[in-house]
N, C-alpha and C positions, 0 to 999 in steps of 0.2 A: 016949273024950278031951272033958274040958270043954273050953269055948273060953275063951279068955284074955278079958279085959277090950279088949284090941285088937280082937282076932279077933270079938267079940261085936259091937262096936265099927261094925267095918267092913260085918258080915255087915246090918246093921240099914241103914251105909248104901247098899249095897249094892242092898237090894230095896228101898228106899224108890225109888233111883234107876232101876231097872227101873221100878216103875211109873210113873214121873215120864216116862221114855223113850216107852210105852206110850200114857199119856196125850195126849201131846204130838205123837203120829206126823210126821205131814209138816214140822212146824212147826222139828222141830231141825236146825240147820243143823252140828252135830258130827257130823265125819267123819272118816277116818284121813288124815291129810294136812291139816286143819285146824286150825293151832296157834297163830292168833292170842292165843290165854289163857295160852299158854306162854313171852309175852315178856316179859319184867319179872319180877320175883323179888316175892313172896309169900311172907308169915311161916308156918309151920308150926311144928307141936307136937315135944316129945319123942317121942312116940310116933311122932308120921310120920317125924323124922329116922331112928328105929329101923328102923322097917318098910323106909324106903329104904335104909339099909345092907346090910338084912338078903337085900332084893330084889337089891341089887348083888353082894353074895357068891353069891347063887343066881345071879347073871347069867353072874359068874368062873365056876363049876364048870360050866355049862351053855355058854358061847360067850366066851372069854377076850378074845378081841380084841375084840369090843362093848363087853363089861366096861371092858377097856384104854381105848376111847374116850369112855365116860361118864365113866371118871376124869379123862382130860386134859382132855376139858369141864370138867369140875366144877372142878380146879387152873385152869385160864385164866380162869374165871369167879370166880371168889376173888381172884384176882391182880387182875383188873382192875378189881374192887370197890374192894379194898383201895389202888391206887394213887389212883381218883377220890374215896376218902375216909380218908385215913391215920388222921386220929384215933380213929376206933372206926368200922369199917366197918359191923358188922352193927347197931349201932344205929341209923348213919346209915339203912339200907337199912330196918331195921324203921318207922322213925317219920317220917321226910322224904319228901313226897310223891313222886313221878316221880323217886325215886331209883334210877340204874339203870334208867330204865324200858326200854330198850331192851335190856337182858343177856337171853339165852336160856336157858331154864331148860336145864339140863346133860343131863335124861335126855330131852331132847329131839332125833332123830338128824335132822339137819339134810340127808339126801340123803331120807328117806323121810316127812318130815313128824310119824313118829309116836314115842312115847313107850318109848324101851329100860326104862323101869321102870313100866309101866303097871299091872301088879298089884299091884308097892307103892308106888302115887302116894298123893298125902297126903287127905286129906279133900277140903280146898279144893278139889281137881281133880275127886275121886268127884263134887261135887254140881255143878262150874259148867257152865250152860250151861242145863239145864231148871228151869223153873219152881219154887223148890222155897222153903219156907220153915222156919225150926225156932222154935218156940215162939211160932207169930204172926208173927214178924218175915220178911220180905219175905228172902230172899238176896241177891246179884248174880245176873242171869240174862245171858248172852251177847247183846250187843247184835245176832250176825248171826240170833238163832234170833226165831222169832217175828214176823218181820216180815210185815207185814200183818194180823196177828192183831188181831181185839179186846182188851179189857181183861176180857171176858166170856170169852174165848176162853182167853188166858193163865191169868186165872184157875182155869178149867174144867181144864186141864191140870197145875196146882200141886200139888204134893203136900207135908205137914206131917213134916218128918223130927222124931221124937223118939227122942232118944239117952236115954231112959227115967234109968236110975240111971247110966247111963256116963257121965265127964264127959270131956270133947274133950281138955282142957287148955290150959292157957297157949301162945302162939307164944314162941316159943325163940330161934328160927335161919330158917336160907332155904335150900333144894334143896343149892345150890352148896355153902353149907357146911357142911351134914351128909353128904357124899359125900367131901368131903376126907379123907383118913385122918388126918393131920397140915398142917393149915395150919402157914406158916411167914413169914406175908407181915411180922409185926412182935410182937416180945415182949410179953406180957400182953394182945395182942387177943382172940383167939378160940385156944380149944385149949392153952393154956400151962400 
């Protein structure tokens, strides 16, 4: 069966990231329980949102209790963001620096510090941490990684992520809003 565009994109990203992890070795601080990058909302694409919803459906089939906790955290996150930004919460979070910066990702299990939707995580999550560039432009590197590394050592660890003909897509939402089945904070704001 041929891969869909999103599956092909994820395959490209995951292969590049495996190479980045191999090249970076001990410089990477990313481990289960390290979740500094999981605090504060960030934009995701429609493909990311769909993948997350499918991942949540798969989780509901295999572990309904864990899926219910993810859904509850997502609803609570949306409610907090809507209270903080009642006019247009999604636009505020997508455009205002430091908006809801202390809001944990609803996929983050606070007890374990791991992602409950790891296999379905957005491209941003997949590419954060190691030294990565896309089309020659460096992507953000986790500030916990490469401590004490020289610029040359970081450059030697860097991989260039080439999406080829696959488009990653435009930012459309955030994780919490993608996971809430029917948000109801205010009419006309989201999902109405």
